[in-house]
C-alpha positions as CSV (number, residue, x, y, z in Angstrom):
1,M,-4.3,-17.1,9.6
2,K,-5.2,-15.0,12.5
3,H,-8.3,-12.8,12.3
4,I,-7.5,-9.5,10.6
5,T,-10.4,-7.1,10.6
6,Y,-9.7,-5.6,7.2
7,I,-9.7,-9.0,5.5
8,K,-13.2,-10.6,5.3
9,D,-12.3,-13.6,3.0
10,I,-8.6,-14.2,2.5
11,D,-8.9,-16.0,-0.8
12,T,-11.1,-13.3,-2.4
13,W,-8.9,-10.6,-0.9
14,Q,-5.7,-12.1,-2.4
15,E,-7.3,-12.5,-5.8
16,E,-8.0,-8.8,-6.0
17,F,-4.3,-7.8,-6.1
18,H,-3.0,-7.0,-9.6
19,F,0.1,-4.9,-8.9
20,S,3.3,-5.9,-7.1
21,I,7.0,-5.1,-6.9
22,E,9.8,-7.5,-6.1
23,I,12.1,-6.9,-3.2
24,K,15.2,-8.8,-2.0
25,V,15.7,-8.6,1.8
26,R,19.0,-6.9,2.5
27,F,21.3,-7.7,5.4
28,S,20.8,-4.2,6.8
29,E,17.1,-4.8,7.0
30,T,17.5,-7.7,9.4
31,D,18.1,-8.0,13.2
32,M,20.8,-10.0,14.9
33,F,18.8,-13.2,14.4
34,G,18.6,-12.7,10.6
35,H,14.8,-11.8,10.8
36,L,13.4,-8.9,8.9
37,N,13.2,-6.0,11.3
38,N,9.6,-5.2,12.2
39,T,9.9,-1.6,10.8
40,V,11.0,-2.6,7.3
41,P,7.6,-3.7,5.9
42,F,6.5,-0.1,6.2
43,T,9.4,0.9,3.8
44,Y,8.3,-1.9,1.5
45,F,4.7,-0.6,1.6
46,E,6.1,2.8,0.7
47,E,8.0,1.4,-2.3
48,A,5.0,-0.5,-3.5
49,R,2.7,2.4,-3.0
50,T,4.9,4.8,-4.8
51,D,5.3,2.4,-7.8
52,F,1.5,1.8,-7.8
53,F,0.9,5.5,-7.9
54,K,3.4,5.9,-10.7
55,Y,1.7,3.1,-12.6
56,Q,-1.6,4.9,-12.2
57,G,-0.1,8.1,-13.5
58,F,-0.6,10.1,-10.2
59,M,2.9,10.4,-8.9
60,Q,4.2,12.2,-12.0
61,D,1.9,15.2,-11.2
62,W,2.3,15.1,-7.4
63,V,6.1,15.5,-7.6
64,K,5.9,18.7,-9.7
65,P,6.7,21.6,-7.4
66,D,3.8,23.7,-8.8
67,H,1.2,21.0,-8.7
68,E,-1.7,21.8,-6.3
69,T,-2.0,18.4,-4.6
70,I,0.2,15.9,-2.8
71,P,-0.6,12.5,-1.1
72,V,-0.1,12.1,2.7
73,V,-0.3,9.0,4.9
74,A,-3.1,9.3,7.4
75,D,-2.6,5.9,9.0
76,L,-0.6,2.7,8.4
77,Q,-0.6,-0.8,10.0
78,C,1.1,-4.1,9.4
79,D,0.2,-7.6,10.6
80,F,3.0,-10.2,10.7
81,L,2.1,-13.7,9.7
82,K,5.4,-15.5,8.9
83,Q,9.0,-14.8,9.6
84,V,11.1,-13.3,6.8
85,Y,14.9,-13.7,6.6
86,F,17.9,-12.1,4.9
87,G,18.2,-12.9,1.2
88,E,14.6,-13.9,0.7
89,R,12.8,-12.5,-2.4
90,L,9.4,-11.1,-1.7
91,N,6.6,-9.8,-3.9
92,V,4.9,-6.9,-2.2
93,Y,1.4,-6.3,-3.5
94,V,-0.7,-3.2,-3.2
95,K,-4.3,-2.4,-4.2
96,A,-7.0,0.2,-3.5
97,A,-9.6,-1.4,-1.3
98,T,-11.9,1.6,-0.9
99,V,-11.9,5.1,-2.3
100,G,-13.4,8.0,-0.5
101,K,-13.9,11.6,-1.5
102,S,-10.2,12.5,-1.1
103,S,-8.9,9.4,0.5
104,V,-8.0,5.8,-0.5
105,D,-7.6,2.8,1.8
106,L,-4.7,0.8,0.4
107,H,-4.1,-2.9,1.3
108,Y,-0.7,-4.6,1.1
109,M,0.5,-8.2,1.1
110,G,4.1,-9.6,1.2
111,V,4.5,-13.0,-0.3
112,N,7.7,-15.1,-0.3
113,E,9.0,-17.4,-3.1
114,K,7.1,-20.3,-1.6
115,Q,3.9,-18.3,-2.1
116,D,3.5,-17.9,1.7
117,V,1.8,-14.7,2.9
118,C,4.4,-13.3,5.3
119,F,2.8,-10.0,6.2
120,V,-0.3,-7.9,5.3
121,G,-1.2,-4.3,5.9
122,R,-3.4,-1.4,5.2
123,G,-3.2,2.3,5.3
124,T,-5.2,5.4,4.4
125,M,-3.7,8.0,2.0
126,V,-5.3,11.4,1.6
127,Q,-4.8,13.8,-1.3
128,I,-4.4,17.2,0.1
129,S,-3.8,20.8,-1.1
130,R,-0.2,21.9,-0.7
131,K,-1.5,25.4,0.2
132,T,-4.3,24.7,2.6
133,G,-3.5,21.2,3.9
134,K,-7.2,20.2,3.3
135,G,-8.4,17.2,1.4
136,V,-8.8,17.6,-2.3
137,P,-11.4,15.3,-4.0
138,W,-10.2,12.7,-6.5
139,T,-11.1,13.5,-10.1
140,E,-13.4,11.0,-11.8
141,E,-10.5,9.9,-13.9
142,M,-8.4,9.2,-10.8
143,R,-11.3,7.3,-9.2
144,K,-11.6,5.0,-12.2
145,K,-7.9,4.3,-12.2
146,F,-8.0,2.9,-8.7
147,D,-10.1,0.0,-10.0
148,C,-11.1,-1.3,-6.6
149,P,-14.0,-3.4,-5.5
150,S,-15.5,-0.8,-3.2
151,V,-15.7,2.9,-4.3
152,M,-17.3,5.1,-1.7
153,S,-18.3,8.7,-2.4
154,S,-19.0,10.2,1.0
155,S,-15.7,9.5,2.9
156,S,-12.9,12.0,2.9
């Protein structure tokens, strides 16, 4: 595997994932060669992230029109390791890697049926106020639900 800066030890990193969704690659998600289009993993990350936040119990509040906070994507990246083709079934994993004051760095991993890691990624989500657009700190309860190996208290 090529060197990816946000992965220190691939085996340990993979073992820390506990949440995934299954996705079947649709024809419309491929290019003329039958390969998964390079923009599609970002959609898969969004699906996995949304289900992860639902599982944590966060999404149910964020979608209420009168709720004070919402999550926003601050950055997002994907590293491609193996080709993916039309019709393949993937498990897309997501985990909280580090938690800041109002941000969380999420990591992603797409694995095919042969258990090959096809793509990995990371991205920062920030919980902001709908009114001010400023970061809103996670509650202690929310921080505990992230259950990640590295919880930081000074980042935003």
